C-alpha positions in Angstrom: 61.5 97.6 40.2 63.1 96.0 43.2 66.2 97.5 44.7 68.5 95.9 47.3 71.2 97.7 49.3 73.8 95.2 50.4 75.8 97.2 52.9 73.5 100.0 54.2 75.6 100.0 57.4 78.4 101.7 55.6 76.4 104.9 56.0 75.3 106.3 59.3 71.7 105.5 60.4 70.8 109.2 60.5 71.6 109.7 56.8 68.5 109.1 54.7 68.8 106.8 51.8 67.0 108.2 48.8 65.3 105.9 46.2 63.6 106.7 42.9 59.8 106.9 43.1 59.5 104.0 40.6 61.3 101.6 43.0 58.3 99.7 44.3 60.1 97.3 46.5 63.4 97.6 48.4 65.5 95.8 51.0 68.2 97.3 53.1 70.8 95.0 54.7 73.2 96.2 57.3 76.0 94.1 55.7 76.2 91.0 53.5 78.5 88.2 52.8 79.1 85.5 50.2 76.9 83.0 52.0 73.7 85.2 51.9 74.2 87.6 49.0 72.8 85.4 46.2 69.6 84.8 48.1 69.2 88.5 48.8 69.7 89.7 45.2 68.5 86.8 43.0 65.3 88.6 42.1 66.5 92.2 42.4 66.5 94.6 39.4 68.9 97.1 41.1 71.7 96.2 43.4 73.3 99.0 45.5 76.7 98.4 47.0 79.3 100.6 48.6 82.1 98.2 49.2 80.6 94.7 48.9 82.4 92.8 46.2 80.2 91.6 43.3 82.1 88.9 41.4 81.3 87.2 38.1 80.3 84.0 40.1 77.7 86.0 42.0 76.4 88.0 39.1 75.9 84.9 36.9 73.6 83.4 39.4 71.3 86.5 39.5 69.9 87.0 36.0 67.3 89.6 37.0 69.9 92.2 37.8 69.7 95.2 35.4 71.7 97.8 37.3 74.5 97.8 39.8 74.6 101.2 41.5 77.9 101.7 43.3 77.4 104.0 46.2 80.9 105.5 45.8 83.4 106.6 43.1 85.7 103.6 43.1 84.5 100.7 40.9 87.1 98.1 41.7 84.6 96.1 43.8 82.5 95.1 40.8 83.6 92.7 38.0 83.0 95.2 35.2 83.8 92.7 32.4 81.3 90.3 33.8 78.6 93.0 33.9 79.3 94.0 30.3 79.0 90.3 29.2 75.8 89.9 31.1 74.2 93.1 30.0 74.3 94.7 33.4 74.7 98.5 33.6 77.1 99.8 36.2 76.9 103.3 37.6 79.1 105.0 40.2 78.9 108.3 42.0 81.4 111.0 41.3 81.9 114.6 42.3 80.3 114.4 45.8 83.4 114.8 47.9 85.2 117.7 46.2 84.8 119.7 49.5 85.1 117.0 52.1 88.3 115.3 50.9 90.3 118.5 50.3 89.3 119.8 53.7 90.4 116.6 55.3 93.7 116.9 53.4 94.4 120.3 54.9 93.4 119.2 58.4 96.2 116.6 58.1 98.6 119.1 56.6 98.0 121.7 59.3 98.2 119.1 62.1 101.6 117.8 60.8 103.1 121.2 60.1 101.9 122.9 63.4 101.9 119.9 65.8 98.6 120.8 67.3 97.9 117.5 68.9 101.3 117.3 70.5 100.9 120.7 72.0 97.4 119.9 73.2 98.6 116.7 74.9 101.6 118.5 76.5 99.2 121.1 78.0 97.0 118.3 79.4 100.1 116.8 80.9 100.9 120.1 82.8 103.8 121.3 80.7 102.4 124.7 80.2 101.6 125.1 83.9 105.2 124.3 84.7 106.8 126.4 81.9 109.4 129.0 82.8 108.0 131.4 80.2 104.6 132.4 78.8 104.8 129.6 76.3 106.8 126.6 75.5 108.0 125.6 72.0 109.0 121.9 72.3 107.7 121.0 68.8 108.4 122.7 65.5 105.8 124.9 63.9 106.0 125.5 60.1 103.9 127.9 58.1 102.2 126.8 54.8 102.9 130.2 53.2 105.7 130.0 50.7 106.0 126.2 51.0 105.8 124.0 47.9 102.8 121.6 47.5 103.2 118.8 45.0 99.8 117.4 43.9 99.6 114.0 42.2 96.4 114.0 40.2 94.8 117.0 38.5 91.1 116.1 38.6 88.4 117.8 40.6 90.0 116.9 43.9 93.5 117.9 42.9 92.3 121.2 41.5 90.3 122.0 44.6 93.3 121.3 46.8 95.3 123.6 44.6 92.8 126.4 45.1 92.9 126.1 48.9 96.7 125.9 48.8 97.0 129.1 46.8 94.8 130.8 49.4 97.4 129.8 52.0 100.1 131.4 49.9 101.6 128.0 48.9 103.5 127.4 45.7 101.5 124.7 43.9 103.0 122.2 41.4 101.3 119.2 39.6 103.5 116.2 39.1 103.6 114.6 35.7 103.0 110.8 35.4 105.9 108.9 36.9 107.1 107.2 33.7 105.9 109.9 31.2 108.4 110.5 28.4 107.4 114.2 28.1 106.2 116.8 30.5 102.9 118.5 29.6 102.3 122.2 30.0 101.2 122.9 33.5 103.1 120.0 35.0 106.5 119.4 36.5 108.4 116.2 35.8 107.7 113.6 38.5 111.1 113.3 40.0 111.7 117.0 39.9 108.3 117.7 41.6 109.1 115.2 44.3 112.5 116.8 45.0 111.0 120.3 45.2 108.0 119.4 47.4 107.6 120.3 51.1 104.3 118.5 51.0 103.1 115.8 48.6 99.4 114.9 48.4 97.8 112.1 46.3 94.5 112.6 44.5 94.7 110.2 41.6 92.9 106.9 41.0 94.5 103.5 41.8 95.4 101.8 38.5 98.2 99.5 37.3 100.2 102.6 36.4 99.7 104.4 39.8 100.1 101.4 42.1 103.1 102.1 44.3 103.7 105.5 42.7 105.3 106.4 45.9 107.9 103.7 46.6 111.3 103.3 48.2 113.1 105.1 45.4 110.6 108.0 45.6 111.0 108.4 49.3 114.8 108.6 48.7 114.2 111.7 46.5 112.1 113.6 49.1 113.3 116.3 51.4 113.9 115.1 54.9 111.5 117.9 56.0 108.7 116.7 53.6 105.4 115.3 54.6 103.2 112.9 52.5 99.4 112.9 52.5 97.3 110.1 51.1 93.5 110.5 51.0 93.2 108.5 47.8 93.8 104.8 47.9 96.1 102.6 50.0 97.9 101.0 47.0 99.2 104.4 45.7 101.9 104.2 48.4 104.1 101.2 49.1 103.3 100.8 52.8 106.5 98.9 53.7 108.5 101.7 52.1 106.5 104.3 54.1 107.1 102.5 57.4 110.8 102.4 56.7 110.9 106.1 55.6 109.3 107.2 58.9 111.4 104.9 61.1 114.6 106.1 59.4 113.5 109.8 59.5 113.7 109.9 55.8 110.7 112.2 55.7 109.2 114.4 58.5 105.7 112.9 58.6 102.7 111.5 56.9 98.9 111.6 57.0 96.9 108.6 55.6 93.1 108.1 55.4 93.5 104.8 53.5 95.2 101.4 53.6 95.7 98.5 51.2 93.4 96.4 53.4 90.3 97.9 55.0 89.3 97.6 57.7 93.0 97.6 58.6 93.9 94.4 60.5 96.0 94.4 63.6 99.0 92.9 61.8 98.9 95.4 59.0 102.3 97.2 58.3 100.9 100.6 59.2 100.1 99.4 62.7 103.8 99.5 63.4 103.8 103.3 63.1 100.3 104.1 64.2 101.6 105.5 67.5 104.2 107.8 65.9 103.4 111.4 66.7 104.3 112.4 63.1 101.9 109.8 61.5 98.2 110.4 61.3 95.9 107.5 60.4 92.2 108.0 60.0 89.8 105.2 59.0 88.8 106.2 55.4 86.6 109.0 56.5 87.9 111.9 54.4 84.9 111.6 52.1 82.3 111.3 54.9 81.2 114.8 55.9 77.4 115.0 56.3 77.1 117.3 53.3 79.2 114.9 51.1 77.2 111.9 52.0 73.9 113.8 51.4 75.2 114.8 47.9 76.4 111.2 47.2 73.0 109.7 48.0 71.1 112.3 45.9 73.4 111.7 42.9 72.9 107.9 43.3 69.1 108.4 43.4 69.3 110.6 40.3 71.4 108.1 38.5 69.0 105.3 39.3 66.0 107.4 38.3 67.7 108.2 34.9 68.3 104.5 34.4 64.7 103.5 35.1 63.4 106.3 32.9 65.6 105.2 30.0 64.5 101.6 30.4 60.9 102.8 30.2 61.3 104.6 26.9 
């Protein structure tokens, strides 16, 4: 079988890409675009893509494709209905970042609650050297112990975050779906959870139901001391509402690893607050520890191997 990886450059060069033994021919491309993609995959059996978008128009022109292996969890970059109609199997990779994303989440939480970067910069600027006392306390420092963490999403990531939070001595609550008529056991009603939370963190998929789950009305219900963390998807939070909430000091801070448009253009709404000391913005790297990427690629290889073996039966 022939395999083509359309955006190999979305992984570091030093990370080895694993392929099934039965892949006899392969091509890796640093990146691809609509003008060259059809020529690259027209005779491929397996197409590997991380974020390159495979539309119906492209897929219909490449009848040899048997498998689209998404090198990530999210599947919104592939026209799934077209694949089903054309008899193309689609596989993603799940469960590889259950350590990396929660650790990144807590890196952001600790930074915002303890103001590490602001103290570090102040020391570099000579404020400690000129301090009257043995220390200076210009920025607030808040413990995680006894604070309330509201988690939106109770999958593998949400549960892992809960485990870490409990080790810090935090009070963990899971928010029920925003418009749910009833509250399930083990959950707190959405509005009540938002009101109780000192920290809110998002670990749910982006769907029509979860788009803008945090909007202007939700920000209005938050404590002024609350912080919001989003390592999920940009569309989970209304970005204009976030900008306004931070500008108006409606909440104390936010940490984001995602945006509605990636890479984030210079005219994106979040650029207006990127310089705020209480806003952390990282470039969609919460998933990208070396261990997580190694696991992802091994799972993808195993998935492709299983597909090939099934076809051979």
